[in-house]
Each structure stands twice: as structure tokens, then as C-alpha cells.
C-alpha positions in Angstrom: 186.6 66.0 38.6 189.0 63.0 38.6 191.8 65.0 36.6 191.5 68.0 38.8 192.1 65.6 41.7 195.1 63.7 40.3 196.4 67.3 39.1 196.1 68.8 42.9 197.8 65.5 44.1 200.7 65.5 41.7 200.9 69.6 42.6 201.2 68.5 46.1 203.7 66.2 46.0 206.1 68.5 43.8 205.5 71.3 46.6 206.3 68.7 49.3 209.6 68.0 47.6 210.6 71.2 46.7 209.7 72.5 50.3 211.6 69.5 52.2 214.8 70.2 49.5 214.8 73.8 50.9 214.4 73.2 54.4 217.1 75.6 55.6 216.0 78.3 58.4 215.5 81.5 57.0 214.9 85.2 58.5 211.6 86.6 57.7 211.0 90.6 58.6 207.8 91.7 59.3 207.0 95.0 60.2 206.8 94.2 63.8 209.5 91.8 64.2 211.7 89.4 62.9 211.4 85.4 63.1 213.6 82.9 62.1 211.5 80.2 60.2 212.2 76.8 58.2 211.8 78.0 54.6 209.6 74.9 54.1 207.1 76.0 56.5 206.9 79.1 54.4 206.3 77.2 51.3 203.6 74.9 52.7 202.0 78.2 54.2 202.3 80.0 50.8 201.0 77.0 49.0 197.8 76.8 51.3 197.0 80.6 51.2 197.3 80.4 47.5 194.9 77.4 47.5 192.3 79.0 49.6 192.4 82.1 48.1 191.5 80.4 44.7 189.0 78.2 46.6 187.3 81.5 47.7 187.4 83.1 44.3 185.6 79.9 42.8 183.0 80.0 45.4 182.3 83.6 44.8 182.2 83.1 40.9 180.2 79.8 41.2 177.5 82.0 43.5 177.3 84.5 40.9 176.9 82.0 38.3 174.1 80.6 39.9 172.5 84.3 40.8 172.4 84.9 36.9 171.1 81.4 35.8 168.2 81.9 38.3 167.3 85.1 37.0 167.9 83.7 33.6 165.6 81.1 34.1 163.0 83.7 35.6 163.5 85.8 32.2 162.4 82.4 30.2 159.6 81.5 32.5 157.8 85.0 31.9 158.9 84.8 28.2 157.1 81.5 28.2 154.1 82.6 29.7 153.9 85.7 27.5 154.3 83.2 24.4 151.5 81.5 26.0 149.4 84.2 26.0 150.1 85.4 22.5 149.3 82.1 21.1 145.6 82.0 23.0 145.2 85.7 21.6 146.2 84.7 18.1 144.1 81.8 18.2 141.3 83.8 19.6 141.6 86.2 16.7 141.3 83.4 14.0 138.4 81.9 15.8 137.0 85.2 15.4 138.0 86.0 12.0 136.8 82.8 10.9 133.2 83.4 12.7 133.0 87.2 10.9 134.1 85.5 7.3 131.1 82.5 8.0 128.6 85.4 9.0 129.5 87.3 5.9 129.1 84.4 3.5 125.6 83.8 5.0 
């Protein structure tokens, strides 16, 4: 966790230095108009948008993994219950077999 945070800080610093070195005004041509904006602002907005997209995708992946884990836990619980039932049946069958062999010996 700390490594990720440190790497994020290093990346943010590099982006900031890069943006400040490229602070000239540029013309951005949108479909509905043109705007003169600082290139540094565009770099910052792009970086934040990229980080936000990565966060959202990670969040969605985390939700899917939690859902899969819950389903797997339910399957494991069902299999454990089935195992216990089969063990009980096996023990009952062994007891009956033992009783039958004892009765047969008499």
C-alpha cells in the first residue's frame, strides 16, 4: 500500500514539473468552439481524468471480485454441508452393517 502511495506521489511530482515546463497557451478546438487554455491545465485535467478512470475501473473490478468470492463461499458452505450429510450416512451405514454382521454371527 505504501509503495503505491509513494509511486503516486512521484508520478504526481513528475506530471507537475512537466506541466509547469509546458505552461504555454494552446488552442483547443472543440466541436462547438475554440478555446485558448494553458497547456499545463490541459495536462493536469488529463492526468486527473486518467486517475479517475483507473479508480472507477478498479472499483468495478473490486465489486466483481467480492461478488465472486461470496458465490464461492456459498458453494464451499453447500459442499461442506453435503460432506457432513454424506459422512453421517456413511457412519449410519457402517453401524447397520456392523449390527447385521453381529446378528448374523448369533
